C-alpha positions in Angstrom: 13.5 -239.9 -112.6 15.1 -242.9 -114.1 15.4 -243.5 -117.8 13.4 -245.8 -120.0 15.2 -248.9 -118.8 13.6 -248.5 -115.4 10.4 -250.4 -116.4 7.4 -251.0 -114.2 6.4 -253.5 -116.9 3.2 -255.2 -116.3 3.1 -256.1 -119.9 -0.5 -257.0 -120.4 -1.5 -259.1 -123.4 -3.4 -256.6 -125.5 -5.6 -259.3 -127.0 -6.6 -260.5 -123.5 -7.6 -256.9 -122.5 -9.5 -256.3 -125.7 -11.5 -259.5 -125.1 -12.6 -258.2 -121.7 -13.6 -254.7 -122.9 -17.0 -255.9 -124.2 -18.1 -257.7 -121.1 -20.3 -256.7 -118.2 -18.1 -256.2 -115.2 -20.3 -254.2 -112.9 -19.7 -256.5 -109.9 -15.9 -256.3 -110.5 -16.0 -252.5 -110.6 -18.2 -252.5 -107.5 -15.6 -254.6 -105.6 -12.8 -252.3 -106.9 -14.5 -249.2 -105.6 -14.1 -250.5 -102.0 -10.3 -250.2 -102.6 -10.5 -246.6 -103.8 -12.6 -245.8 -100.7 -10.1 -247.4 -98.4 -6.9 -245.8 -99.7 -8.6 -242.5 -99.9 -9.5 -242.9 -96.2 -6.0 -243.9 -95.2 -4.4 -241.1 -97.1 -6.6 -238.4 -95.7 -5.9 -239.5 -92.1 -2.3 -238.1 -92.7 -3.8 -234.6 -92.7 -5.3 -235.3 -89.2 -2.1 -236.8 -87.8 0.3 -234.1 -89.1 -0.8 -231.3 -86.7 -1.2 -233.9 -83.9 2.4 -235.2 -84.4 3.7 -231.7 -85.0 2.5 -230.6 -81.5 3.4 -233.9 -79.8 7.0 -233.9 -81.1 7.4 -230.1 -81.3 8.2 -230.1 -85.0 8.4 -227.2 -87.4 6.5 -227.3 -90.7 9.3 -228.8 -92.7 9.8 -231.6 -90.2 6.0 -232.2 -90.0 5.9 -232.6 -93.8 8.2 -235.6 -93.5 5.1 -237.6 -92.9 4.0 -236.9 -96.5 7.6 -237.2 -97.7 7.8 -240.8 -96.3 4.2 -241.7 -97.3 4.4 -240.5 -100.9 8.1 -241.3 -101.2 7.0 -244.9 -101.1 5.3 -244.4 -104.4 8.6 -243.5 -106.0 10.5 -246.3 -104.5 7.9 -249.1 -104.7 6.1 -248.4 -108.0 8.7 -250.1 -110.2 9.0 -253.3 -108.2 5.3 -253.2 -107.7 4.8 -253.1 -111.4 7.1 -256.0 -111.9 5.4 -258.0 -109.1 1.9 -257.4 -110.6 3.2 -258.4 -114.0 4.0 -261.8 -112.5 1.0 -262.4 -110.4 -1.8 -260.3 -112.1 -4.0 -257.5 -110.9 -6.2 -259.5 -108.4 -3.2 -261.1 -106.5 -1.5 -257.7 -106.6 -4.5 -256.2 -104.9 -4.4 -258.9 -102.2 -0.7 -258.4 -101.7 -1.1 -254.6 -101.4 -3.9 -255.0 -98.8 -1.8 -257.3 -96.7 1.2 -254.9 -96.7 -1.0 -252.0 -95.9 -2.4 -254.0 -93.0 1.1 -254.5 -91.7 1.7 -250.8 -92.0 -1.3 -250.0 -89.9 -0.2 -252.5 -87.3 3.2 -250.7 -87.1 1.5 -247.7 -85.6 1.0 -249.6 -82.4 4.7 -249.9 -81.5 5.4 -246.5 -82.9 3.0 -245.0 -80.5 4.1 -247.2 -77.6 7.7 -246.0 -78.0 6.6 -242.4 -78.9 9.1 -242.4 -81.7 8.6 -240.1 -84.7 11.1 -242.1 -86.8 9.1 -245.2 -86.2 5.9 -243.4 -87.2 7.6 -242.3 -90.4 8.6 -245.9 -91.1 5.0 -247.0 -90.5 3.8 -244.4 -93.0 6.2 -245.8 -95.5 5.1 -249.4 -95.2 1.4 -248.4 -95.3 2.0 -246.4 -98.4 4.0 -249.3 -100.0 0.9 -251.4 -99.8 -1.3 -248.6 -101.2 1.2 -248.2 -104.1 0.7 -251.9 -105.1 -3.1 -251.3 -104.9 -2.7 -248.2 -107.2 -0.6 -250.1 -109.7 -3.2 -252.9 -109.8 -6.5 -251.2 -109.5 -6.2 -248.1 -111.7 -5.4 -250.0 -115.0 -7.8 -252.7 -113.9 -10.7 -250.2 -113.9 -9.5 -248.8 -117.2 -9.5 -252.3 -118.8 -13.0 -253.3 -117.6 -15.0 -251.6 -120.3 -14.8 -249.6 -123.6 -11.6 -247.6 -124.0 -13.5 -244.4 -125.0 -15.2 -244.2 -121.6 -12.2 -245.1 -119.5 -11.8 -241.5 -118.2 -15.5 -241.5 -117.1 -15.2 -244.9 -115.5 -12.0 -244.1 -113.6 -13.5 -240.8 -112.5 -16.6 -242.5 -111.1 -14.5 -245.0 -109.1 -12.3 -242.2 -107.9 -15.4 -240.5 -106.5 -15.5 -243.3 -103.9 -11.9 -242.5 -103.2 -13.1 -239.0 -102.4 -15.9 -240.5 -100.3 -13.2 -242.1 -98.1 -11.3 -238.8 -97.8 -14.6 -237.1 -96.8 -15.4 -239.6 -94.1 -11.9 -239.8 -92.7 -11.7 -236.4 -91.1 -14.7 -237.1 -88.9 -13.2 -240.5 -87.9 -9.8 -238.9 -87.2 -11.2 -236.0 -85.3 -13.4 -238.3 -83.2 -10.7 -240.9 -82.3 -7.5 -239.0 -82.6 -8.4 -235.5 -81.5 -11.2 -236.3 -79.2 -9.0 -236.2 -76.1 -8.1 -232.6 -76.8 -11.3 -231.3 -78.4 -12.0 -228.8 -75.6 -8.7 -226.9 -76.3 -9.6 -223.4 -77.4 -6.2 -222.3 -78.8 -3.0 -223.7 -80.2 -1.3 -223.0 -76.8 -4.0 -225.0 -74.9 -3.7 -227.8 -77.5 0.0 -228.1 -76.8 -0.6 -228.2 -73.1 -3.4 -230.8 -73.6 -1.1 -233.1 -75.6 1.8 -232.7 -73.2 -0.5 -233.4 -70.2 -1.4 -236.8 -71.6 0.4 -239.8 -70.2 2.5 -241.9 -72.6 -0.2 -244.6 -72.5 -2.9 -242.1 -73.4 -0.8 -240.7 -76.2 -0.2 -244.1 -77.5 -3.8 -245.4 -77.4 -5.0 -242.2 -79.1 -3.2 -243.3 -82.3 -3.2 -247.1 -81.8 -7.0 -247.7 -81.7 -7.8 -246.1 -85.1 -5.1 -247.9 -86.9 -5.9 -251.3 -85.3 -9.4 -250.9 -86.6 -8.1 -250.0 -90.0 -5.7 -253.0 -90.0 -8.7 -255.3 -89.3 -10.6 -253.7 -92.2 -7.7 -254.2 -94.6 -7.3 -257.8 -93.6 -11.0 -258.5 -94.2 -10.7 -256.9 -97.6 -7.7 -259.1 -98.5 -9.8 -262.2 -97.5 -12.7 -260.9 -99.6 -10.5 -260.4 -102.7 -8.9 -263.8 -102.2 -12.2 -265.5 -102.9 -13.7 -263.1 -105.4 -13.9 -264.4 -109.0 -12.7 -261.4 -111.1 -11.4 -261.2 -114.7 -7.8 -262.4 -114.9 -6.0 -259.4 -116.2 -2.6 -257.8 -115.7 -0.4 -260.9 -115.7 2.5 -260.9 -118.1 2.1 -263.5 -120.8 5.3 -265.4 -121.2 4.0 -267.5 -124.1 6.7 -268.1 -126.7 4.2 -267.3 -129.5 3.9 -263.6 -128.4 6.1 -261.0 -130.1 8.5 -259.3 -127.6 7.4 -255.8 -126.7 9.7 -253.3 -128.3 10.2 -249.6 -127.5 9.2 -247.9 -124.3 6.3 -245.8 -122.9 8.8 -243.0 -122.3 8.7 -242.3 -126.1 5.2 -240.9 -125.8 5.2 -237.1 -125.0 1.7 -237.1 -123.7 2.6 -239.8 -121.2 5.8 -237.9 -120.1 3.9 -234.7 -119.7 1.1 -236.6 -118.0 3.6 -237.9 -115.4 4.6 -234.3 -114.7 0.9 -233.5 -114.4 0.4 -236.3 -111.8 3.5 -235.1 -110.0 2.3 -231.5 -109.6 -1.4 -232.5 -109.1 -0.7 -234.9 -106.2 1.8 -232.4 -104.8 -0.7 -229.5 -104.9 -3.6 -231.6 -103.4 -1.5 -233.1 -100.6 0.2 -229.8 -99.9 -3.1 -228.0 -99.5 -4.7 -230.8 -97.4 -1.6 -231.0 -95.2 -1.8 -227.3 -94.3 -5.5 -226.9 -94.1 -5.8 -227.4 -90.3 -3.0 -225.0 -89.5 -4.4 -222.6 -92.1 -7.9 -222.6 -90.6 -6.7 -222.2 -87.0 -5.0 -218.9 -87.8 -6.8 -216.0 -86.1 -6.9 -214.0 -89.3 -8.5 -216.9 -91.3 -10.9 -219.0 -89.3 -9.7 -218.9 -85.7 -10.9 -222.5 -85.2 -9.5 -225.1 -82.8 -7.7 -228.0 -84.4 -10.6 -230.4 -83.7 -13.0 -228.0 -85.4 -10.7 -227.4 -88.4 -10.3 -231.2 -88.9 -14.0 -231.4 -89.6 -13.7 -228.7 -92.3 -11.3 -231.0 -94.2 -14.4 -232.9 -95.1 -15.6 -230.0 -97.2 -12.3 -230.0 -99.1 -12.4 -233.7 -100.0 -16.2 -233.7 -100.1 -16.1 -231.2 -102.9 -13.8 -233.6 -104.8 -16.3 -236.4 -104.3 -19.2 -234.3 -105.6 -17.1 -233.0 -108.5 -16.1 -236.5 -109.6 -19.7 -237.7 -109.8 -20.5 -234.6 -111.9 -17.4 -234.8 -113.9 -18.0 -238.5 -114.8 -21.2 -237.3 -116.5 -19.8 -234.1 -118.0 -16.9 -235.9 -119.7 -19.4 -238.1 -121.5 -20.2 -234.9 -123.6 -17.2 -232.6 -123.3 -13.6 -233.5 -124.1 -11.7 -234.5 -121.0 -8.8 -232.2 -121.7 -11.0 -229.1 -121.8 -12.7 -230.1 -118.5 -9.3 -230.6 -116.9 -8.1 -227.1 -118.1 -11.3 -225.4 -116.8 -10.9 -226.9 -113.4 -7.2 -226.0 -113.2 -8.0 -222.3 -114.0 -10.7 -222.3 -111.3 -8.2 -223.8 -108.9 -5.6 -221.1 -109.7 -8.1 -218.3 -109.0 -9.2 -219.9 -105.7 -5.7 -220.4 -104.4 -4.8 -216.9 -105.3 -7.8 -215.6 -103.4 -6.8 -217.7 -100.4 -3.3 -216.2 -100.5 -4.3 -212.6 -100.7 -7.5 -212.3 -98.7 -8.5 -213.1 -95.1 -11.3 -214.4 -92.9 -14.1 -216.6 -94.4 -13.2 -215.5 -97.9 -9.7 -217.0 -97.7 -11.1 -220.0 -95.8 -13.8 -221.0 -98.2 -11.7 -220.2 -101.3 -9.1 -222.8 -100.2 -11.8 -225.4 -99.3 -13.4 -225.0 -102.7 -10.2 -226.0 -104.4 -11.3 -229.5 -103.5 -14.2 -229.2 -106.0 -11.7 -228.3 -108.7 -9.4 -231.2 -107.8 -12.3 -233.6 -108.4 -11.5 -234.9 -111.9 -7.8 -234.1 -112.1 -6.1 -237.3 -111.1 -8.3 -239.8 -113.0 -8.4 -237.5 -116.1 -4.7 -236.9 -116.2 -4.1 -240.7 -115.6 -6.5 -241.7 -118.4 -5.3 -239.1 -120.9 -1.7 -240.1 -120.3 -2.5 -243.8 -120.9 -4.4 -243.3 -124.2 -2.9 -245.1 -127.3 -0.1 -246.8 -125.4 -1.4 -250.2 -126.2 1.2 -252.8 -125.2 3.0 -250.1 -123.2 -0.1 -249.3 -121.1 1.1 -251.1 -118.0 4.5 -249.6 -118.1 2.8 -246.2 -118.5 0.7 -247.0 -115.4 3.8 -247.7 -113.4 5.4 -244.5 -114.6 2.3 -242.5 -113.6 2.3 -244.1 -110.2 6.0 -243.3 -109.9 5.0 -239.6 -110.4 2.8 -239.7 -107.3 6.1 -238.9 -105.5 5.0 -235.3 -106.0 3.0 -235.8 -102.9 6.4 -236.2 -101.1 8.3 -233.4 -102.7 5.9 -230.5 -103.1 4.5 -230.5 -99.5 8.1 -230.6 -98.1 9.0 -227.6 -100.3 5.8 -225.9 -99.2 6.8 -226.6 -95.6 10.1 -224.8 -96.1 8.3 -221.8 -97.7 5.8 -221.8 -94.7 8.7 -221.7 -92.2 10.2 -218.7 -94.0 7.3 -216.8 -95.6 4.3 -218.0 -93.6 1.5 -220.5 -94.5 -0.5 -218.2 -96.7 2.2 -217.2 -99.1 3.5 -220.8 -99.2 0.4 -221.6 -101.3 2.2 -220.0 -104.3 3.6 -223.5 -104.9 0.2 -225.2 -105.5 -0.7 -222.2 -107.6 2.2 -222.9 -110.0 1.2 -226.6 -110.0 -2.3 -225.9 -111.2 -0.9 -223.7 -113.9 0.9 -226.6 -115.4 -2.2 -228.8 -115.2 -4.1 -226.2 -117.3 -1.3 -226.4 -119.9 -1.6 -230.2 -120.0 -5.3 -230.1 -120.4 -5.2 -227.7 -123.3 -2.0 -228.7 -125.1 0.1 -231.4 -123.4 -2.4 -234.2 -123.6 -2.5 -233.9 -127.4 1.2 -233.9 -127.9 2.2 -235.9 -131.0 2.2 -239.6 -130.2 4.5 -242.0 -132.0 3.3 -245.2 -133.6 2.6 -248.0 -131.1 3.2 -250.7 -133.8 6.9 -250.7 -133.2 
């Protein structure tokens, strides 16, 4: 990563944010939850498309993981300029911009499918993720600011539960519209034959229709947020009376370790989700068809949704770091079980990891942003930058799968959850320098 001078500096006026913490912003939070739902939905569709594109273009696991590499690589490339952009236009306009760019990304799936070009598909994923990155940079700190600081973890966890709702619904949507033409294939060989037997027009329309629907939904959301009256937060105050912000968020150890935590968490979650369909179709695990396995992804992300609702309540009473560490230990045990067992035991062990994932992202995010004060927005940009883990870890896992097999490749997510346990117990309480200088 770049050094402290690489600044996603949405330098929010601390006085302005403090003034908004005491208000009632239920409607604003309700509107923001629709965004969490939508980008969860869009992200989860990748897991449906990966096995479809893998068979269509005859890719190995490493090549197939380029989908996630391009998608989450956008977070690394776009987070910093996104932070600067939102610092100039504010959170609400940042949300509108992100929705429009994501809409364009969905529309790009139409020509990608028409030309049957894997490279064009990868570019479409990058543009779509660029829009979602701007949404992340805008919406996550927006939710944290709309209420008391001491309940920010609980509040962000609750809104993230609707992100999980999107990821729970998406597999059914993707299975119905994307895999419906090949749902009667009873094996991977028959799946390959079914895909190859489709005409170019049929192959194109299979992917085009879902993303045209999503483009329309994103455009309507952009129009909605254009007319909503929300608290004006996130815009950098250029008043000459304000003291210049000195120092950098990189000086805070708990933020730096939190960025690593976001990196490994997103990498582990995306890596597991990306391999779920291929894992469940193995004869020694589930022996399912790809269409059937796609529906089981809903259990993985549905567990995260349920866990987030529960976690939002639990963290009102129990320290967030302890809850994070507990979930990470459970995830380690489940992944190890999936690696060294077979049949339904391995299958359900891996699916239950979703329940453990539930509170991890919002909890790491909130813990890492604590006590940053005037550096909060820069910290948010750094954490969004760390989502590049979703690009790197699955690609490495793909390489391991090509050489060791899918099951043993899950050792990489296992290591990731080990670090998250450390962060929950120790890293989040790392000594924090004074924010007054």
